[in-house]
C-alpha positions in Angstrom: 136.5 3.5 -107.0 134.7 6.8 -107.6 133.9 9.6 -105.4 130.0 9.1 -105.9 130.6 5.7 -104.4 132.8 6.5 -101.8 130.1 8.8 -100.7 126.9 6.4 -100.8 128.6 3.8 -98.4 126.8 2.8 -95.3 127.8 3.9 -91.9 129.4 0.3 -90.7 132.7 1.1 -88.4 133.4 1.7 -85.6 134.9 5.4 -84.3 136.9 4.0 -81.7 138.9 2.1 -84.4 142.0 4.0 -86.1 143.0 2.9 -90.0 146.1 4.2 -91.8 146.0 4.0 -95.1 149.3 4.1 -97.2 148.5 4.8 -101.2 151.0 7.2 -103.2 147.8 8.2 -105.7 146.4 11.3 -103.5 143.1 10.8 -104.9 142.7 7.2 -103.8 144.0 8.5 -100.4 141.5 11.1 -99.7 138.6 8.8 -101.5 139.5 6.2 -99.3 139.5 8.1 -96.1 136.8 9.7 -96.7 134.7 6.7 -96.9 136.0 5.2 -94.2 135.5 8.4 -92.1 132.0 8.4 -93.4 132.1 4.7 -91.4 133.0 5.7 -88.3 136.5 5.2 -88.3 139.5 7.5 -87.3 141.7 7.6 -90.4 145.5 9.0 -91.0 147.1 8.7 -94.7 150.5 8.1 -95.6 151.8 8.1 -99.3 155.2 6.0 -99.0 156.7 3.8 -96.5 158.4 6.5 -94.5 155.4 8.3 -93.7 153.8 4.8 -93.0 156.7 4.3 -90.4 156.5 7.9 -88.8 152.6 7.6 -88.2 152.9 3.5 -86.8 155.6 5.3 -84.4 153.4 8.1 -83.1 150.2 6.5 -82.9 148.6 3.1 -82.0 146.8 1.7 -85.3 144.2 -0.9 -85.7 144.0 -1.6 -89.2 146.7 -0.9 -92.1 145.5 -0.6 -95.9 148.5 -0.9 -97.4 149.0 -0.3 -101.5 151.3 -2.7 -103.2 152.6 -0.5 -106.1 154.7 2.2 -103.9 157.8 4.2 -104.1 160.8 3.2 -102.8 160.0 0.2 -100.8 157.0 -1.9 -102.2 153.6 -2.8 -100.2 155.5 -6.1 -100.4 158.7 -5.4 -98.7 156.5 -2.9 -96.0 154.6 -5.6 -95.1 157.2 -8.0 -94.8 159.5 -5.6 -92.5 156.2 -4.6 -90.4 155.5 -8.5 -89.5 159.0 -8.7 -88.2 157.6 -6.3 -84.8 153.8 -6.1 -85.3 150.5 -8.1 -85.9 148.4 -5.5 -86.8 146.3 -6.7 -89.4 146.8 -5.9 -92.8 144.4 -5.7 -96.1 147.0 -5.1 -99.2 145.7 -3.2 -102.6 146.8 -4.3 -106.0 146.0 -3.6 -109.3 147.3 -6.7 -110.2 144.7 -9.4 -109.4 147.0 -12.6 -110.5 146.8 -15.5 -108.0 150.4 -15.3 -107.8 150.5 -11.5 -106.3 147.8 -12.2 -104.1 149.8 -15.4 -102.7 152.9 -13.3 -102.3 150.8 -10.6 -100.2 149.3 -13.5 -97.8 152.5 -15.4 -97.6 154.3 -12.2 -96.5 151.6 -11.6 -93.5 148.5 -9.9 -95.1 145.4 -10.8 -93.8 143.6 -9.6 -97.0 143.8 -8.6 -100.2 141.8 -6.7 -102.8 142.4 -5.9 -106.2 141.6 -2.0 -107.8 139.4 -1.3 -108.8 137.1 -2.1 -105.9 134.1 -1.8 -104.6 133.7 0.7 -101.4 131.5 -1.4 -99.8 133.4 -4.6 -100.0 136.5 -2.7 -98.6 134.5 -1.5 -95.7 133.0 -4.8 -95.2 136.6 -6.4 -95.0 137.7 -3.8 -93.1 134.9 -4.3 -90.3 135.6 -8.2 -90.3 139.5 -8.0 -89.6 138.3 -5.2 -86.9 135.8 -7.5 -85.4 138.2 -10.5 -85.7 141.2 -8.8 -83.8 138.7 -7.3 -80.8 136.9 -10.5 -80.7 140.6 -12.2 -80.1 141.1 -9.6 -77.6 137.9 -10.3 -75.7 138.2 -14.0 -75.8 141.9 -13.7 -74.5 140.8 -11.3 -71.5 138.1 -13.7 -70.5 139.7 -16.9 -71.2 140.7 -19.1 -68.3 143.8 -20.3 -70.4 146.3 -18.4 -70.6 148.3 -20.2 -73.0 148.9 -23.8 -74.8 152.5 -25.6 -74.4 153.2 -27.8 -76.9 156.7 -30.1 -78.0 158.5 -27.4 -76.0 156.8 -24.4 -77.4 154.3 -21.9 -75.6 151.3 -20.0 -77.1 150.2 -17.1 -74.8 146.7 -16.0 -76.0 146.8 -13.1 -73.8 150.0 -11.7 -75.2 149.4 -13.2 -78.3 152.9 -14.4 -78.5 154.5 -17.6 -79.9 157.7 -18.5 -77.8 160.1 -21.1 -79.3 161.8 -23.7 -77.0 164.9 -21.6 -77.0 162.5 -18.5 -75.4 162.8 -16.9 -78.7 159.2 -15.0 -79.6 158.4 -16.0 -83.1 156.4 -13.5 -85.4 152.9 -14.5 -86.2 150.3 -12.7 -88.3 146.6 -12.6 -87.0 146.0 -15.2 -89.5 148.4 -17.5 -88.3 147.6 -16.8 -84.6 144.2 -17.5 -85.0 144.8 -20.5 -87.3 147.5 -21.7 -84.3 145.2 -20.9 -82.0 142.4 -23.1 -83.5 144.7 -26.1 -84.2 146.1 -26.2 -80.3 143.0 -25.9 -79.2 141.7 -28.9 -80.6 145.0 -31.1 -80.7 144.7 -34.7 -82.8 141.0 -33.6 -84.1 140.8 -33.2 -88.0 140.0 -29.4 -88.4 138.3 -29.2 -92.2 139.5 -27.1 -95.1 136.0 -25.1 -94.5 136.7 -24.6 -90.6 140.3 -23.4 -91.4 139.0 -21.3 -94.0 136.8 -19.2 -92.2 139.4 -18.9 -89.5 141.9 -17.9 -92.1 139.8 -15.7 -94.2 137.4 -14.1 -91.7 135.9 -11.9 -94.3 133.6 -11.5 -97.4 134.0 -14.9 -99.3 135.6 -15.3 -102.7 136.4 -18.1 -105.0 140.3 -18.1 -103.9 140.7 -20.5 -101.3 144.5 -21.0 -101.5 144.8 -18.7 -98.3 144.2 -21.9 -96.1 147.4 -23.8 -98.2 149.3 -20.2 -97.7 148.8 -20.1 -93.5 149.4 -23.7 -93.1 152.9 -23.4 -95.1 153.6 -20.3 -93.0 152.9 -22.0 -90.0 154.7 -25.3 -90.9 157.9 -22.9 -91.7 158.0 -21.4 -88.3 157.3 -24.3 -86.0 157.8 -27.5 -87.7 162.2 -28.6 -88.5 163.2 -28.5 -92.3 162.9 -31.6 -94.1 159.8 -32.8 -93.0 161.4 -34.0 -89.3 159.0 -33.7 -86.3 156.1 -32.9 -88.3 153.3 -31.1 -86.1 150.8 -30.5 -88.9 149.0 -33.4 -90.5 147.4 -33.2 -93.9 144.5 -35.6 -93.9 144.1 -36.1 -97.6 140.5 -34.9 -98.9 139.6 -33.9 -95.1 141.4 -31.2 -94.0 144.6 -30.9 -91.0 145.4 -32.2 -87.7 147.7 -31.1 -85.0 149.8 -33.9 -84.0 151.5 -33.0 -80.6 150.0 -33.2 -77.2 149.0 -29.7 -75.8 149.0 -28.7 -72.2 146.6 -25.8 -71.0 148.1 -23.4 -68.6 
């Protein structure tokens, strides 16, 4: 990403959204922050995990751009810790483009990834897509007559965006996990194609990397299904997609 490219991006963002940029490279922080401000976003910047935590404690954040290679705690570690208490959308930046690194970030709860060097326009487009998805989800929750879905002792609260297990414990879900589980409970017993689930799981600029569906499904299974395959809830329909098996009650 160059300074010239950052300055030429078209204004696409929303002045109401607050983005936190976490990167130990001061030039990257400066260029990305300037790019996002030019596109209408309010921006805060942090150089490490400590500064990230201080910022999150001081003001609500709508999305985090999180670098993987940070001093002290890595971006992977910070994302894992963040997902214990927050579903804020996360885009991870990595200098390494290997598929395993991308899968690792998604598996820890990141919503998207982008390899350095990246196109300023692509970063803005991905941020716009995640902000739109988050706002659409809130809008749908506020307007929806259905407030929650109950299945196999579990409850998915659409308004609070919370998943509660049969023992009454809240189970943390990333934005992508919540959206995918909601798609399943809204269409129980129906096959959802991989293409449809890919749109739900990514909801961003398309790439050739489509294992995000497999990653999201694997994460959901670990959170809602018993170990060893007992009481399976998500069935793989070979060559087509996936089906949600439990009966679902709308409340």
